[in-house]
A tleap script that builds the chain and sets N, CA, C and O, in Angstrom:
source leaprc.protein.ff14SB
mol = sequence {
  NMET PRO SER TRP GLY GLU GLN ASN GLY LEU
  SER GLU GLN LEU GLN VAL HIE ALA LEU GLU
  HIE GLY GLY VAL LEU VAL GLN TYR ASN CYS
  SER PRO GLY CYS PRO GLN LEU VAL ILE LYS
  LEU GLU ASN ILE THR ARG GLU TYR ASP ARG
  GLY VAL ILE LEU ALA PRO TYR SER ARG MET
  ASP ALA LEU ILE ALA LEU THR SER TRP GLY
  ARG ILE ASP LEU LEU ASP GLU PHE ASP LEU
  GLU ARG ILE GLU GLU PHE VAL SER LYS ASN
  ARG GLY ASN ALA PRO GLU GLY LEU CARG
}
set mol.1.N position { 0.846 -1.168 0.000 }
set mol.1.CA position { 0.000 0.000 0.000 }
set mol.1.C position { 0.893 1.232 0.000 }
set mol.1.O position { 1.854 1.283 0.768 }
set mol.2.N position { 0.618 2.190 -0.806 }
set mol.2.CA position { 1.444 3.392 -0.851 }
set mol.2.C position { 1.312 4.223 0.410 }
set mol.2.O position { 0.377 4.051 1.192 }
set mol.3.N position { 2.250 5.114 0.592 }
set mol.3.CA position { 2.205 6.013 1.747 }
set mol.3.C position { 0.954 6.873 1.693 }
set mol.3.O position { 0.521 7.299 0.622 }
set mol.4.N position { 0.386 7.117 2.851 }
set mol.4.CA position { -0.738 8.021 2.966 }
set mol.4.C position { -0.274 9.241 3.723 }
set mol.4.O position { 0.679 9.177 4.500 }
set mol.5.N position { -0.927 10.321 3.504 }
set mol.5.CA position { -0.611 11.514 4.274 }
set mol.5.C position { 0.377 12.409 3.562 }
set mol.5.O position { 0.948 12.067 2.526 }
set mol.6.N position { 0.547 13.547 4.154 }
set mol.6.CA position { 1.467 14.520 3.610 }
set mol.6.C position { 2.684 14.569 4.511 }
set mol.6.O position { 2.942 13.633 5.268 }
set mol.7.N position { 3.414 15.633 4.432 }
set mol.7.CA position { 4.630 15.773 5.219 }
set mol.7.C position { 4.366 15.570 6.710 }
set mol.7.O position { 5.195 14.988 7.410 }
set mol.8.N position { 3.241 16.036 7.194 }
set mol.8.CA position { 2.916 15.921 8.611 }
set mol.8.C position { 2.160 14.647 8.946 }
set mol.8.O position { 1.835 14.430 10.113 }
set mol.9.N position { 1.870 13.806 7.983 }
set mol.9.CA position { 1.221 12.527 8.241 }
set mol.9.C position { -0.288 12.594 8.247 }
set mol.9.O position { -0.898 13.532 7.732 }
set mol.10.N position { -0.871 11.573 8.843 }
set mol.10.CA position { -2.319 11.444 8.918 }
set mol.10.C position { -2.879 12.262 10.072 }
set mol.10.O position { -2.227 12.434 11.101 }
set mol.11.N position { -4.087 12.761 9.888 }
set mol.11.CA position { -4.745 13.439 10.998 }
set mol.11.C position { -5.028 12.413 12.096 }
set mol.11.O position { -5.123 11.217 11.818 }
set mol.12.N position { -5.160 12.867 13.319 }
set mol.12.CA position { -5.463 11.958 14.426 }
set mol.12.C position { -6.788 11.251 14.194 }
set mol.12.O position { -6.944 10.087 14.563 }
set mol.13.N position { -7.738 11.940 13.591 }
set mol.13.CA position { -9.043 11.343 13.304 }
set mol.13.C position { -8.896 10.161 12.348 }
set mol.13.O position { -9.498 9.111 12.574 }
set mol.14.N position { -8.113 10.314 11.292 }
set mol.14.CA position { -7.891 9.212 10.358 }
set mol.14.C position { -7.114 8.067 11.006 }
set mol.14.O position { -7.367 6.898 10.714 }
set mol.15.N position { -6.175 8.401 11.879 }
set mol.15.CA position { -5.429 7.356 12.574 }
set mol.15.C position { -6.370 6.490 13.407 }
set mol.15.O position { -6.334 5.263 13.315 }
set mol.16.N position { -7.201 7.121 14.208 }
set mol.16.CA position { -8.128 6.383 15.062 }
set mol.16.C position { -9.091 5.559 14.212 }
set mol.16.O position { -9.370 4.402 14.527 }
set mol.17.N position { -9.589 6.146 13.153 }
set mol.17.CA position { -10.522 5.432 12.271 }
set mol.17.C position { -9.863 4.184 11.684 }
set mol.17.O position { -10.477 3.117 11.657 }
set mol.18.N position { -8.638 4.306 11.221 }
set mol.18.CA position { -7.924 3.150 10.662 }
set mol.18.C position { -7.718 2.072 11.721 }
set mol.18.O position { -7.867 0.884 11.435 }
set mol.19.N position { -7.379 2.475 12.929 }
set mol.19.CA position { -7.163 1.514 14.004 }
set mol.19.C position { -8.464 0.813 14.394 }
set mol.19.O position { -8.462 -0.388 14.663 }
set mol.20.N position { -9.564 1.549 14.425 }
set mol.20.CA position { -10.871 0.958 14.741 }
set mol.20.C position { -11.217 -0.176 13.794 }
set mol.20.O position { -11.877 -1.141 14.178 }
set mol.21.N position { -10.771 -0.054 12.572 }
set mol.21.CA position { -11.095 -1.038 11.541 }
set mol.21.C position { -9.993 -2.073 11.353 }
set mol.21.O position { -9.922 -2.722 10.309 }
set mol.22.N position { -9.139 -2.230 12.352 }
set mol.22.CA position { -8.136 -3.286 12.312 }
set mol.22.C position { -6.869 -2.946 11.569 }
set mol.22.O position { -6.047 -3.827 11.317 }
set mol.23.N position { -6.694 -1.702 11.215 }
set mol.23.CA position { -5.489 -1.297 10.507 }
set mol.23.C position { -4.275 -1.242 11.416 }
set mol.23.O position { -4.390 -1.122 12.636 }
set mol.24.N position { -3.129 -1.332 10.803 }
set mol.24.CA position { -1.860 -1.145 11.493 }
set mol.24.C position { -1.184 0.069 10.873 }
set mol.24.O position { -1.032 0.151 9.654 }
set mol.25.N position { -0.786 0.996 11.708 }
set mol.25.CA position { -0.066 2.174 11.242 }
set mol.25.C position { 1.428 1.925 11.388 }
set mol.25.O position { 1.902 1.509 12.445 }
set mol.26.N position { 2.148 2.181 10.330 }
set mol.26.CA position { 3.604 2.142 10.340 }
set mol.26.C position { 4.030 3.584 10.082 }
set mol.26.O position { 3.957 4.076 8.956 }
set mol.27.N position { 4.475 4.252 11.143 }
set mol.27.CA position { 4.810 5.661 11.039 }
set mol.27.C position { 6.290 5.862 11.334 }
set mol.27.O position { 6.907 5.101 12.080 }
set mol.28.N position { 6.830 6.893 10.736 }
set mol.28.CA position { 8.263 7.147 10.890 }
set mol.28.C position { 8.494 8.631 11.124 }
set mol.28.O position { 7.695 9.477 10.723 }
set mol.29.N position { 9.618 8.925 11.789 }
set mol.29.CA position { 9.994 10.301 12.086 }
set mol.29.C position { 11.497 10.429 11.875 }
set mol.29.O position { 12.290 9.992 12.709 }
set mol.30.N position { 11.869 11.015 10.786 }
set mol.30.CA position { 13.285 11.244 10.529 }
set mol.30.C position { 13.442 12.556 9.773 }
set mol.30.O position { 12.866 12.764 8.706 }
set mol.31.N position { 14.222 13.404 10.352 }
set mol.31.CA position { 14.430 14.715 9.773 }
set mol.31.C position { 15.929 14.909 9.579 }
set mol.31.O position { 16.688 14.591 10.495 }
set mol.32.N position { 16.382 15.395 8.480 }
set mol.32.CA position { 15.662 16.038 7.387 }
set mol.32.C position { 15.061 15.068 6.378 }
set mol.32.O position { 14.342 15.502 5.478 }
set mol.33.N position { 15.319 13.826 6.492 }
set mol.33.CA position { 14.740 12.856 5.578 }
set mol.33.C position { 15.444 11.526 5.723 }
set mol.33.O position { 16.554 11.440 6.246 }
set mol.34.N position { 14.781 10.500 5.252 }
set mol.34.CA position { 15.362 9.163 5.343 }
set mol.34.C position { 14.827 8.315 4.190 }
set mol.34.O position { 14.076 7.366 4.412 }
set mol.35.N position { 15.209 8.654 2.973 }
set mol.35.CA position { 14.633 7.967 1.812 }
set mol.35.C position { 14.862 6.465 1.816 }
set mol.35.O position { 13.991 5.720 1.367 }
set mol.36.N position { 15.998 5.995 2.306 }
set mol.36.CA position { 16.254 4.549 2.324 }
set mol.36.C position { 15.305 3.829 3.290 }
set mol.36.O position { 14.806 2.745 2.987 }
set mol.37.N position { 15.063 4.438 4.448 }
set mol.37.CA position { 14.131 3.858 5.403 }
set mol.37.C position { 12.725 3.821 4.822 }
set mol.37.O position { 12.030 2.812 4.935 }
set mol.38.N position { 12.311 4.903 4.209 }
set mol.38.CA position { 10.968 4.970 3.636 }
set mol.38.C position { 10.794 3.883 2.563 }
set mol.38.O position { 9.737 3.256 2.490 }
set mol.39.N position { 11.794 3.663 1.753 }
set mol.39.CA position { 11.729 2.609 0.733 }
set mol.39.C position { 11.551 1.241 1.394 }
set mol.39.O position { 10.723 0.444 0.953 }
set mol.40.N position { 12.311 0.969 2.434 }
set mol.40.CA position { 12.180 -0.311 3.145 }
set mol.40.C position { 10.782 -0.481 3.728 }
set mol.40.O position { 10.189 -1.555 3.630 }
set mol.41.N position { 10.258 0.578 4.332 }
set mol.41.CA position { 8.923 0.515 4.919 }
set mol.41.C position { 7.847 0.386 3.842 }
set mol.41.O position { 6.869 -0.338 4.028 }
set mol.42.N position { 8.021 1.078 2.727 }
set mol.42.CA position { 7.078 0.935 1.612 }
set mol.42.C position { 7.048 -0.495 1.098 }
set mol.42.O position { 5.980 -1.020 0.785 }
set mol.43.N position { 8.201 -1.124 1.009 }
set mol.43.CA position { 8.264 -2.509 0.542 }
set mol.43.C position { 7.472 -3.435 1.458 }
set mol.43.O position { 6.819 -4.366 0.987 }
set mol.44.N position { 7.525 -3.186 2.746 }
set mol.44.CA position { 6.754 -4.013 3.686 }
set mol.44.C position { 5.264 -3.755 3.522 }
set mol.44.O position { 4.484 -4.700 3.402 }
set mol.45.N position { 4.864 -2.505 3.514 }
set mol.45.CA position { 3.431 -2.198 3.472 }
set mol.45.C position { 2.797 -2.620 2.154 }
set mol.45.O position { 1.598 -2.895 2.120 }
set mol.46.N position { 3.546 -2.678 1.095 }
set mol.46.CA position { 3.004 -3.114 -0.203 }
set mol.46.C position { 2.675 -4.605 -0.230 }
set mol.46.O position { 1.954 -5.065 -1.115 }
set mol.47.N position { 3.195 -5.353 0.726 }
set mol.47.CA position { 2.905 -6.787 0.794 }
set mol.47.C position { 1.453 -7.068 1.157 }
set mol.47.O position { 0.972 -8.185 0.970 }
set mol.48.N position { 0.757 -6.069 1.672 }
set mol.48.CA position { -0.609 -6.245 2.154 }
set mol.48.C position { -1.581 -5.511 1.249 }
set mol.48.O position { -1.336 -4.373 0.850 }
set mol.49.N position { -2.685 -6.169 0.928 }
set mol.49.CA position { -3.672 -5.540 0.054 }
set mol.49.C position { -4.470 -4.457 0.767 }
set mol.49.O position { -5.021 -3.561 0.127 }
set mol.50.N position { -4.530 -4.541 2.097 }
set mol.50.CA position { -5.237 -3.519 2.884 }
set mol.50.C position { -4.841 -3.666 4.345 }
set mol.50.O position { -4.298 -4.686 4.770 }
set mol.51.N position { -5.130 -2.624 5.090 }
set mol.51.CA position { -4.968 -2.706 6.530 }
set mol.51.C position { -3.596 -2.360 7.080 }
set mol.51.O position { -3.376 -2.484 8.285 }
set mol.52.N position { -2.671 -1.931 6.240 }
set mol.52.CA position { -1.360 -1.488 6.711 }
set mol.52.C position { -1.072 -0.145 6.048 }
set mol.52.O position { -0.998 -0.044 4.824 }
set mol.53.N position { -0.914 0.872 6.871 }
set mol.53.CA position { -0.783 2.239 6.374 }
set mol.53.C position { 0.566 2.813 6.783 }
set mol.53.O position { 0.948 2.756 7.952 }
set mol.54.N position { 1.266 3.351 5.833 }
set mol.54.CA position { 2.557 3.987 6.064 }
set mol.54.C position { 2.396 5.495 5.975 }
set mol.54.O position { 1.807 6.014 5.027 }
set mol.55.N position { 2.930 6.197 6.977 }
set mol.55.CA position { 2.838 7.659 6.968 }
set mol.55.C position { 3.905 8.252 7.878 }
set mol.55.O position { 4.309 7.629 8.860 }
set mol.56.N position { 4.359 9.454 7.549 }
set mol.56.CA position { 5.259 10.152 8.465 }
set mol.56.C position { 4.493 10.606 9.703 }
set mol.56.O position { 3.280 10.809 9.659 }
set mol.57.N position { 5.213 10.760 10.796 }
set mol.57.CA position { 4.615 11.289 12.028 }
set mol.57.C position { 5.716 11.991 12.810 }
set mol.57.O position { 6.527 11.349 13.477 }
set mol.58.N position { 5.732 13.298 12.721 }
set mol.58.CA position { 6.833 14.076 13.283 }
set mol.58.C position { 6.717 14.321 14.785 }
set mol.58.O position { 7.657 14.834 15.393 }
set mol.59.N position { 5.596 13.969 15.391 }
set mol.59.CA position { 5.390 14.263 16.808 }
set mol.59.C position { 5.708 13.067 17.711 }
set mol.59.O position { 4.994 12.812 18.681 }
set mol.60.N position { 6.769 12.341 17.393 }
set mol.60.CA position { 7.187 11.240 18.253 }
set mol.60.C position { 8.701 11.239 18.357 }
set mol.60.O position { 9.393 11.790 17.501 }
set mol.61.N position { 9.203 10.626 19.395 }
set mol.61.CA position { 10.645 10.572 19.608 }
set mol.61.C position { 11.298 9.390 18.897 }
set mol.61.O position { 12.477 9.456 18.548 }
set mol.62.N position { 10.556 8.325 18.681 }
set mol.62.CA position { 11.108 7.122 18.056 }
set mol.62.C position { 11.270 7.323 16.546 }
set mol.62.O position { 10.644 8.200 15.952 }
set mol.63.N position { 12.109 6.505 15.951 }
set mol.63.CA position { 12.275 6.517 14.498 }
set mol.63.C position { 11.063 5.901 13.808 }
set mol.63.O position { 10.588 6.414 12.794 }
set mol.64.N position { 10.564 4.790 14.368 }
set mol.64.CA position { 9.426 4.077 13.785 }
set mol.64.C position { 8.440 3.746 14.904 }
set mol.64.O position { 8.841 3.338 15.995 }
set mol.65.N position { 7.160 3.923 14.629 }
set mol.65.CA position { 6.106 3.512 15.554 }
set mol.65.C position { 5.164 2.580 14.817 }
set mol.65.O position { 4.684 2.894 13.728 }
set mol.66.N position { 4.909 1.440 15.419 }
set mol.66.CA position { 3.942 0.480 14.908 }
set mol.66.C position { 2.742 0.546 15.839 }
set mol.66.O position { 2.883 0.355 17.047 }
set mol.67.N position { 1.563 0.815 15.291 }
set mol.67.CA position { 0.393 1.010 16.124 }
set mol.67.C position { -0.771 0.209 15.577 }
set mol.67.O position { -1.036 0.198 14.375 }
set mol.68.N position { -1.463 -0.463 16.489 }
set mol.68.CA position { -2.721 -1.125 16.175 }
set mol.68.C position { -3.664 -0.827 17.330 }
set mol.68.O position { -3.286 -0.125 18.267 }
set mol.69.N position { -4.888 -1.349 17.280 }
set mol.69.CA position { -5.864 -1.066 18.321 }
set mol.69.C position { -5.344 -1.582 19.662 }
set mol.69.O position { -5.248 -2.792 19.870 }
set mol.70.N position { -5.010 -0.669 20.566 }
set mol.70.CA position { -4.577 -1.026 21.904 }
set mol.70.C position { -3.117 -1.446 22.034 }
set mol.70.O position { -2.691 -1.877 23.105 }
set mol.71.N position { -2.350 -1.325 20.956 }
set mol.71.CA position { -0.950 -1.755 21.006 }
set mol.71.C position { -0.055 -0.762 20.271 }
set mol.71.O position { -0.449 -0.143 19.283 }
set mol.72.N position { 1.165 -0.635 20.793 }
set mol.72.CA position { 2.154 0.206 20.121 }
set mol.72.C position { 3.542 -0.389 20.363 }
set mol.72.O position { 3.827 -0.916 21.439 }
set mol.73.N position { 4.375 -0.298 19.369 }
set mol.73.CA position { 5.765 -0.736 19.489 }
set mol.73.C position { 6.623 0.355 18.865 }
set mol.73.O position { 6.419 0.734 17.712 }
set mol.74.N position { 7.579 0.855 19.632 }
set mol.74.CA position { 8.452 1.923 19.164 }
set mol.74.C position { 9.820 1.342 18.843 }
set mol.74.O position { 10.377 0.584 19.636 }
set mol.75.N position { 10.363 1.695 17.684 }
set mol.75.CA position { 11.654 1.194 17.251 }
set mol.75.C position { 12.603 2.356 16.996 }
set mol.75.O position { 12.215 3.371 16.417 }
set mol.76.N position { 13.834 2.202 17.427 }
set mol.76.CA position { 14.857 3.211 17.178 }
set mol.76.C position { 15.692 2.882 15.950 }
set mol.76.O position { 16.561 3.657 15.549 }
set mol.77.N position { 15.417 1.713 15.352 }
set mol.77.CA position { 16.090 1.328 14.116 }
set mol.77.C position { 15.182 0.376 13.345 }
set mol.77.O position { 14.258 -0.203 13.916 }
set mol.78.N position { 15.437 0.218 12.083 }
set mol.78.CA position { 14.656 -0.676 11.234 }
set mol.78.C position { 14.902 -2.120 11.666 }
set mol.78.O position { 16.045 -2.551 11.818 }
set mol.79.N position { 13.807 -2.859 11.860 }
set mol.79.CA position { 13.885 -4.273 12.244 }
set mol.79.C position { 12.785 -5.015 11.489 }
set mol.79.O position { 11.637 -5.050 11.933 }
set mol.80.N position { 13.131 -5.599 10.364 }
set mol.80.CA position { 12.169 -6.248 9.481 }
set mol.80.C position { 11.347 -7.303 10.211 }
set mol.80.O position { 10.120 -7.309 10.105 }
set mol.81.N position { 11.995 -8.185 10.940 }
set mol.81.CA position { 11.276 -9.259 11.630 }
set mol.81.C position { 10.283 -8.719 12.656 }
set mol.81.O position { 9.158 -9.208 12.758 }
set mol.82.N position { 10.697 -7.727 13.401 }
set mol.82.CA position { 9.822 -7.151 14.421 }
set mol.82.C position { 8.612 -6.468 13.795 }
set mol.82.O position { 7.497 -6.579 14.306 }
set mol.83.N position { 8.829 -5.766 12.693 }
set mol.83.CA position { 7.725 -5.096 12.009 }
set mol.83.C position { 6.760 -6.130 11.445 }
set mol.83.O position { 5.550 -6.014 11.638 }
set mol.84.N position { 7.280 -7.140 10.751 }
set mol.84.CA position { 6.413 -8.153 10.158 }
set mol.84.C position { 5.644 -8.926 11.225 }
set mol.84.O position { 4.479 -9.266 11.018 }
set mol.85.N position { 6.277 -9.207 12.358 }
set mol.85.CA position { 5.601 -9.910 13.441 }
set mol.85.C position { 4.470 -9.058 14.019 }
set mol.85.O position { 3.381 -9.572 14.275 }
set mol.86.N position { 4.715 -7.773 14.225 }
set mol.86.CA position { 3.684 -6.878 14.751 }
set mol.86.C position { 2.490 -6.839 13.808 }
set mol.86.O position { 1.348 -6.967 14.248 }
set mol.87.N position { 2.742 -6.665 12.528 }
set mol.87.CA position { 1.656 -6.594 11.554 }
set mol.87.C position { 0.883 -7.905 11.537 }
set mol.87.O position { -0.348 -7.904 11.555 }
set mol.88.N position { 1.596 -9.015 11.501 }
set mol.88.CA position { 0.966 -10.330 11.450 }
set mol.88.C position { 0.066 -10.581 12.659 }
set mol.88.O position { -1.031 -11.118 12.508 }
set mol.89.N position { 0.512 -10.205 13.840 }
set mol.89.CA position { -0.248 -10.445 15.061 }
set mol.89.C position { -1.419 -9.484 15.244 }
set mol.89.O position { -2.420 -9.843 15.863 }
set mol.90.N position { -1.306 -8.280 14.717 }
set mol.90.CA position { -2.266 -7.236 15.080 }
set mol.90.C position { -3.189 -6.760 13.974 }
set mol.90.O position { -4.218 -6.152 14.266 }
set mol.91.N position { -2.869 -7.007 12.746 }
set mol.91.CA position { -3.729 -6.546 11.649 }
set mol.91.C position { -5.069 -7.262 11.727 }
set mol.91.O position { -5.123 -8.491 11.757 }
set mol.92.N position { -6.139 -6.494 11.760 }
set mol.92.CA position { -7.488 -7.049 11.825 }
set mol.92.C position { -8.034 -7.211 13.232 }
set mol.92.O position { -9.210 -7.535 13.398 }
set mol.93.N position { -7.213 -6.994 14.247 }
set mol.93.CA position { -7.653 -7.135 15.639 }
set mol.93.C position { -8.118 -5.793 16.182 }
set mol.93.O position { -7.328 -5.012 16.714 }
set mol.94.N position { -9.404 -5.541 16.039 }
set mol.94.CA position { -9.978 -4.274 16.494 }
set mol.94.C position { -11.492 -4.441 16.616 }
set mol.94.O position { -12.051 -5.434 16.149 }
set mol.95.N position { -12.152 -3.471 17.243 }
set mol.95.CA position { -13.605 -3.585 17.452 }
set mol.95.C position { -14.403 -3.829 16.169 }
set mol.95.O position { -15.376 -4.583 16.184 }
set mol.96.N position { -14.009 -3.213 15.079 }
set mol.96.CA position { -14.795 -3.328 13.855 }
set mol.96.C position { -14.142 -4.241 12.817 }
set mol.96.O position { -14.659 -4.374 11.708 }
set mol.97.N position { -13.032 -4.864 13.151 }
set mol.97.CA position { -12.393 -5.804 12.243 }
set mol.97.C position { -11.871 -5.165 10.978 }
set mol.97.O position { -12.115 -3.988 10.714 }
set mol.98.N position { -11.156 -5.948 10.204 }
set mol.98.CA position { -10.555 -5.461 8.966 }
set mol.98.C position { -11.582 -5.485 7.851 }
set mol.98.O position { -12.244 -6.498 7.624 }
set mol.99.N position { -11.709 -4.378 7.167 }
set mol.99.CA position { -12.650 -4.291 6.037 }
set mol.99.C position { -11.897 -4.051 4.771 }
set mol.99.O position { -12.501 -3.947 3.704 }
savepdb mol mol.pdb
quit
């Protein structure tokens, strides 16, 4: 799935809505930029037909935040296995399920 959002990322309303429906947010914060990281994260999110959203999020201290309904994992470096495990365990687990 391609990146959603603009430079500042998704609105909080869209974030909550995505989480309610079982989505997993993969957000990153790197300034002035991190094109190699974004490419790696895009490659992961493209593996899923729905329910995994990639977006920047400048209001966090971590490099990467993985968020699902009721869960969050903060990463200070790229970890493919940890990201894939989080998505696998949490995608679709929410009050309204994955649509």
